[in-house]
VOZAKE-10627 format. One record per residue (C-alpha): residue number from 0; x, y, z. Coordinates in Angstrom, 3 decimals, padded with zeros to 6 digits. Example, Ala and Ser with C-alpha at 12.3 -4.5 7.8 and 13.67 -1.06 7.14 Angstrom:
<pts>
<pt votor="0" X="012.300" Y="-004.500" Z="007.800"/>
<pt votor="1" X="013.670" Y="-001.060" Z="007.140"/>
</pts>
This chain:
<pts>
<pt votor="0" X="-000.181" Y="000.020" Z="-000.233"/>
<pt votor="1" X="001.882" Y="003.197" Z="-001.156"/>
<pt votor="2" X="002.200" Y="005.797" Z="001.497"/>
<pt votor="3" X="-000.558" Y="008.654" Z="002.151"/>
<pt votor="4" X="000.642" Y="012.034" Z="001.595"/>
<pt votor="5" X="000.378" Y="012.977" Z="005.338"/>
<pt votor="6" X="002.870" Y="010.152" Z="005.751"/>
<pt votor="7" X="005.137" Y="011.334" Z="003.082"/>
<pt votor="8" X="005.022" Y="015.141" Z="004.896"/>
<pt votor="9" X="005.395" Y="013.656" Z="008.235"/>
<pt votor="10" X="008.637" Y="011.910" Z="006.837"/>
<pt votor="11" X="009.818" Y="014.983" Z="004.977"/>
<pt votor="12" X="009.356" Y="016.968" Z="008.325"/>
<pt votor="13" X="010.959" Y="014.425" Z="010.281"/>
<pt votor="14" X="014.244" Y="014.481" Z="008.168"/>
<pt votor="15" X="014.308" Y="018.271" Z="007.671"/>
<pt votor="16" X="014.223" Y="018.361" Z="011.667"/>
<pt votor="17" X="017.038" Y="015.853" Z="011.793"/>
<pt votor="18" X="018.890" Y="017.793" Z="009.209"/>
<pt votor="19" X="018.485" Y="021.363" Z="011.065"/>
<pt votor="20" X="019.839" Y="019.900" Z="014.220"/>
<pt votor="21" X="023.148" Y="018.544" Z="012.339"/>
<pt votor="22" X="023.633" Y="022.021" Z="011.096"/>
<pt votor="23" X="023.298" Y="023.486" Z="014.139"/>
<pt votor="24" X="025.055" Y="020.932" Z="016.503"/>
<pt votor="25" X="027.714" Y="020.352" Z="014.141"/>
<pt votor="26" X="028.056" Y="023.991" Z="013.097"/>
<pt votor="27" X="031.624" Y="025.186" Z="012.457"/>
<pt votor="28" X="031.724" Y="027.459" Z="015.156"/>
<pt votor="29" X="030.819" Y="024.691" Z="017.844"/>
<pt votor="30" X="033.671" Y="022.512" Z="016.244"/>
<pt votor="31" X="035.855" Y="025.556" Z="016.481"/>
<pt votor="32" X="035.179" Y="026.349" Z="020.096"/>
<pt votor="33" X="035.554" Y="022.958" Z="021.193"/>
<pt votor="34" X="038.242" Y="021.407" Z="019.250"/>
<pt votor="35" X="041.034" Y="023.798" Z="020.525"/>
<pt votor="36" X="039.842" Y="023.006" Z="024.033"/>
<pt votor="37" X="039.889" Y="019.295" Z="023.650"/>
<pt votor="38" X="043.172" Y="019.099" Z="022.104"/>
<pt votor="39" X="044.549" Y="021.344" Z="024.942"/>
<pt votor="40" X="043.542" Y="019.200" Z="027.368"/>
<pt votor="41" X="045.207" Y="016.373" Z="026.066"/>
<pt votor="42" X="048.693" Y="018.164" Z="024.990"/>
<pt votor="43" X="048.885" Y="020.090" Z="028.448"/>
<pt votor="44" X="048.679" Y="016.714" Z="030.043"/>
<pt votor="45" X="045.534" Y="017.630" Z="031.316"/>
<pt votor="46" X="046.744" Y="020.709" Z="033.155"/>
<pt votor="47" X="043.210" Y="022.657" Z="033.418"/>
<pt votor="48" X="044.247" Y="026.386" Z="033.731"/>
<pt votor="49" X="046.558" Y="025.424" Z="030.644"/>
<pt votor="50" X="044.013" Y="023.894" Z="028.591"/>
<pt votor="51" X="041.929" Y="026.735" Z="028.919"/>
<pt votor="52" X="044.119" Y="029.304" Z="028.189"/>
<pt votor="53" X="045.414" Y="027.992" Z="024.740"/>
<pt votor="54" X="042.219" Y="026.385" Z="023.804"/>
<pt votor="55" X="040.332" Y="029.495" Z="024.723"/>
<pt votor="56" X="042.913" Y="031.725" Z="022.668"/>
<pt votor="57" X="041.993" Y="029.664" Z="019.768"/>
<pt votor="58" X="038.469" Y="029.087" Z="020.415"/>
<pt votor="59" X="037.886" Y="032.845" Z="020.959"/>
<pt votor="60" X="039.599" Y="034.054" Z="017.812"/>
<pt votor="61" X="038.471" Y="031.348" Z="015.456"/>
<pt votor="62" X="034.833" Y="030.664" Z="016.506"/>
<pt votor="63" X="033.361" Y="033.255" Z="019.324"/>
<pt votor="64" X="034.672" Y="036.511" Z="017.662"/>
<pt votor="65" X="033.860" Y="035.614" Z="013.971"/>
<pt votor="66" X="030.353" Y="034.458" Z="014.927"/>
<pt votor="67" X="029.799" Y="037.931" Z="016.945"/>
<pt votor="68" X="030.394" Y="039.220" Z="013.733"/>
<pt votor="69" X="028.232" Y="037.256" Z="011.606"/>
<pt votor="70" X="025.260" Y="037.045" Z="013.954"/>
<pt votor="71" X="025.253" Y="040.868" Z="014.008"/>
<pt votor="72" X="025.501" Y="041.200" Z="010.301"/>
<pt votor="73" X="022.401" Y="038.658" Z="009.695"/>
<pt votor="74" X="020.709" Y="040.683" Z="012.245"/>
<pt votor="75" X="021.349" Y="043.859" Z="010.282"/>
<pt votor="76" X="020.370" Y="042.060" Z="007.020"/>
<pt votor="77" X="023.589" Y="041.909" Z="005.288"/>
<pt votor="78" X="023.531" Y="038.221" Z="004.894"/>
<pt votor="79" X="020.574" Y="035.592" Z="004.962"/>
<pt votor="80" X="021.380" Y="033.805" Z="008.452"/>
<pt votor="81" X="024.172" Y="033.022" Z="010.737"/>
<pt votor="82" X="025.224" Y="030.283" Z="008.345"/>
<pt votor="83" X="025.676" Y="032.355" Z="005.318"/>
<pt votor="84" X="024.278" Y="030.457" Z="002.905"/>
<pt votor="85" X="024.557" Y="032.907" Z="-000.271"/>
<pt votor="86" X="028.021" Y="032.697" Z="-001.885"/>
<pt votor="87" X="028.625" Y="036.143" Z="-002.195"/>
<pt votor="88" X="027.688" Y="037.550" Z="000.939"/>
<pt votor="89" X="031.060" Y="035.266" Z="002.545"/>
<pt votor="90" X="033.567" Y="037.551" Z="001.882"/>
<pt votor="91" X="033.036" Y="039.669" Z="005.036"/>
<pt votor="92" X="032.665" Y="036.548" Z="007.280"/>
<pt votor="93" X="035.804" Y="035.489" Z="006.107"/>
<pt votor="94" X="037.986" Y="038.155" Z="006.506"/>
<pt votor="95" X="036.621" Y="038.262" Z="009.930"/>
<pt votor="96" X="037.386" Y="034.475" Z="010.756"/>
<pt votor="97" X="040.726" Y="034.837" Z="009.145"/>
<pt votor="98" X="041.624" Y="038.307" Z="010.607"/>
<pt votor="99" X="040.804" Y="037.320" Z="013.941"/>
<pt votor="100" X="042.402" Y="033.755" Z="013.996"/>
<pt votor="101" X="045.436" Y="035.020" Z="012.705"/>
<pt votor="102" X="045.774" Y="037.206" Z="015.563"/>
<pt votor="103" X="045.057" Y="034.230" Z="017.746"/>
<pt votor="104" X="047.884" Y="032.782" Z="015.795"/>
<pt votor="105" X="050.394" Y="035.105" Z="016.614"/>
<pt votor="106" X="049.543" Y="034.973" Z="020.308"/>
<pt votor="107" X="050.254" Y="031.426" Z="020.049"/>
<pt votor="108" X="053.858" Y="031.884" Z="018.921"/>
<pt votor="109" X="054.594" Y="034.734" Z="021.006"/>
<pt votor="110" X="053.252" Y="032.600" Z="024.152"/>
<pt votor="111" X="055.014" Y="029.746" Z="023.384"/>
<pt votor="112" X="052.209" Y="027.711" Z="023.175"/>
<pt votor="113" X="052.165" Y="023.848" Z="022.656"/>
<pt votor="114" X="053.517" Y="023.007" Z="019.288"/>
<pt votor="115" X="050.107" Y="020.975" Z="018.735"/>
<pt votor="116" X="048.077" Y="024.294" Z="019.606"/>
<pt votor="117" X="050.418" Y="026.188" Z="016.799"/>
<pt votor="118" X="049.644" Y="023.180" Z="014.269"/>
<pt votor="119" X="045.839" Y="023.504" Z="014.916"/>
<pt votor="120" X="045.605" Y="027.346" Z="014.367"/>
<pt votor="121" X="047.661" Y="027.024" Z="011.206"/>
<pt votor="122" X="045.504" Y="024.136" Z="009.968"/>
<pt votor="123" X="042.379" Y="026.219" Z="010.749"/>
<pt votor="124" X="044.096" Y="028.934" Z="008.981"/>
<pt votor="125" X="045.017" Y="026.884" Z="005.936"/>
<pt votor="126" X="041.633" Y="025.906" Z="005.686"/>
<pt votor="127" X="040.044" Y="029.338" Z="005.934"/>
<pt votor="128" X="042.191" Y="030.695" Z="002.936"/>
<pt votor="129" X="041.632" Y="027.441" Z="000.645"/>
<pt votor="130" X="038.006" Y="027.938" Z="001.196"/>
<pt votor="131" X="038.003" Y="031.801" Z="000.519"/>
<pt votor="132" X="040.122" Y="031.114" Z="-002.426"/>
<pt votor="133" X="037.700" Y="028.466" Z="-003.700"/>
<pt votor="134" X="034.348" Y="030.494" Z="-003.236"/>
<pt votor="135" X="035.706" Y="033.662" Z="-004.744"/>
<pt votor="136" X="038.189" Y="032.255" Z="-007.082"/>
<pt votor="137" X="036.311" Y="029.503" Z="-008.503"/>
<pt votor="138" X="032.708" Y="030.642" Z="-007.605"/>
<pt votor="139" X="032.356" Y="027.420" Z="-006.068"/>
<pt votor="140" X="029.976" Y="027.524" Z="-002.707"/>
<pt votor="141" X="032.449" Y="025.069" Z="-000.769"/>
<pt votor="142" X="030.978" Y="023.975" Z="002.365"/>
<pt votor="143" X="032.515" Y="025.136" Z="005.685"/>
<pt votor="144" X="030.442" Y="022.491" Z="007.919"/>
<pt votor="145" X="031.828" Y="019.790" Z="005.837"/>
<pt votor="146" X="035.311" Y="021.288" Z="006.053"/>
<pt votor="147" X="035.733" Y="021.640" Z="009.807"/>
<pt votor="148" X="033.681" Y="018.578" Z="010.487"/>
<pt votor="149" X="036.175" Y="016.450" Z="008.836"/>
<pt votor="150" X="039.437" Y="018.372" Z="009.594"/>
<pt votor="151" X="038.405" Y="018.382" Z="013.067"/>
<pt votor="152" X="037.799" Y="014.545" Z="013.019"/>
<pt votor="153" X="041.246" Y="014.142" Z="011.777"/>
<pt votor="154" X="042.896" Y="016.098" Z="014.390"/>
<pt votor="155" X="041.054" Y="014.608" Z="017.454"/>
<pt votor="156" X="042.148" Y="011.015" Z="015.901"/>
<pt votor="157" X="045.806" Y="012.133" Z="016.326"/>
<pt votor="158" X="045.542" Y="013.614" Z="019.667"/>
<pt votor="159" X="043.312" Y="010.761" Z="021.283"/>
<pt votor="160" X="043.338" Y="007.793" Z="019.231"/>
<pt votor="161" X="041.949" Y="005.875" Z="015.971"/>
<pt votor="162" X="038.801" Y="005.364" Z="018.168"/>
<pt votor="163" X="037.407" Y="008.576" Z="017.120"/>
<pt votor="164" X="037.163" Y="007.975" Z="013.769"/>
<pt votor="165" X="033.775" Y="007.214" Z="014.967"/>
<pt votor="166" X="033.295" Y="011.086" Z="014.414"/>
<pt votor="167" X="032.794" Y="010.620" Z="010.755"/>
<pt votor="168" X="029.383" Y="009.580" Z="011.225"/>
<pt votor="169" X="029.017" Y="012.781" Z="012.354"/>
<pt votor="170" X="030.904" Y="014.399" Z="009.367"/>
<pt votor="171" X="028.247" Y="012.229" Z="007.265"/>
<pt votor="172" X="025.161" Y="013.540" Z="009.084"/>
<pt votor="173" X="026.275" Y="017.424" Z="008.810"/>
<pt votor="174" X="026.854" Y="016.908" Z="004.949"/>
<pt votor="175" X="023.715" Y="014.897" Z="004.656"/>
<pt votor="176" X="021.869" Y="017.737" Z="006.464"/>
<pt votor="177" X="023.383" Y="020.725" Z="004.087"/>
<pt votor="178" X="022.018" Y="018.772" Z="000.806"/>
<pt votor="179" X="018.688" Y="017.852" Z="002.754"/>
<pt votor="180" X="018.416" Y="021.549" Z="003.491"/>
<pt votor="181" X="019.444" Y="022.523" Z="000.104"/>
<pt votor="182" X="022.014" Y="024.725" Z="001.400"/>
<pt votor="183" X="024.712" Y="023.167" Z="-000.469"/>
<pt votor="184" X="024.913" Y="020.574" Z="-003.242"/>
<pt votor="185" X="026.611" Y="017.004" Z="-003.120"/>
<pt votor="186" X="029.467" Y="017.988" Z="-004.910"/>
<pt votor="187" X="029.914" Y="021.454" Z="-002.633"/>
<pt votor="188" X="030.214" Y="018.791" Z="000.539"/>
<pt votor="189" X="032.176" Y="016.318" Z="-001.003"/>
<pt votor="190" X="034.619" Y="019.035" Z="-002.105"/>
<pt votor="191" X="034.603" Y="020.482" Z="001.501"/>
<pt votor="192" X="035.149" Y="017.180" Z="003.114"/>
<pt votor="193" X="038.435" Y="016.699" Z="001.012"/>
<pt votor="194" X="039.602" Y="019.754" Z="001.758"/>
<pt votor="195" X="039.151" Y="019.197" Z="005.175"/>
<pt votor="196" X="040.866" Y="015.729" Z="005.248"/>
<pt votor="197" X="043.746" Y="017.261" Z="003.431"/>
<pt votor="198" X="044.534" Y="020.888" Z="004.297"/>
<pt votor="199" X="043.024" Y="020.612" Z="007.959"/>
<pt votor="200" X="043.539" Y="017.093" Z="009.040"/>
<pt votor="201" X="046.886" Y="016.800" Z="006.790"/>
<pt votor="202" X="048.405" Y="020.363" Z="007.488"/>
<pt votor="203" X="047.724" Y="019.604" Z="011.240"/>
<pt votor="204" X="049.510" Y="016.042" Z="011.311"/>
<pt votor="205" X="052.648" Y="017.333" Z="009.398"/>
<pt votor="206" X="053.021" Y="020.628" Z="011.164"/>
<pt votor="207" X="052.418" Y="018.883" Z="014.586"/>
<pt votor="208" X="055.715" Y="016.781" Z="013.697"/>
<pt votor="209" X="057.434" Y="019.271" Z="012.279"/>
<pt votor="210" X="057.228" Y="021.921" Z="015.394"/>
<pt votor="211" X="058.583" Y="019.097" Z="017.794"/>
</pts>
């Protein structure tokens, strides 16, 4: 017996609700705030004060400050939402992210932060620069959700162990959500995932080893 219209509508709404949850819970700003704290906790030998200091330098400059700029702009109608789904509106958010995180990166270097934290900030900056180049150089709206989720998963696996490959389920979920909500195409989340793995995760692994 074929499904009724009401059943199809309910199923569609359930899918969209799951997609909206993934999009918000696994948003880039959430990863970029939590990831440095998680890495700092491990690389400082579980010293709470140091972990908070180094983790928040990256988290605040890479996540909270840029997000404040983005939310303020969204409220003023400068772009469509705090996810900035319109490609042309992403220049200022990118500039805010890169400028703020670059400041945090300098603070880490001057403050003689653990080399893993410097590598993390450098990898995040690399991802932002590549995303900026792809977005405006190739006019391709690459998914920041995918970039950040994939890159963060590789970094966490490096620090805590391969069992955190389970987080790739979250990567798949958030990539699906961006397509389901029609904010991105399959190609945009696929390329974003590759950039996150190669530029984010790869750069972190290489720099974390080189800076020892």
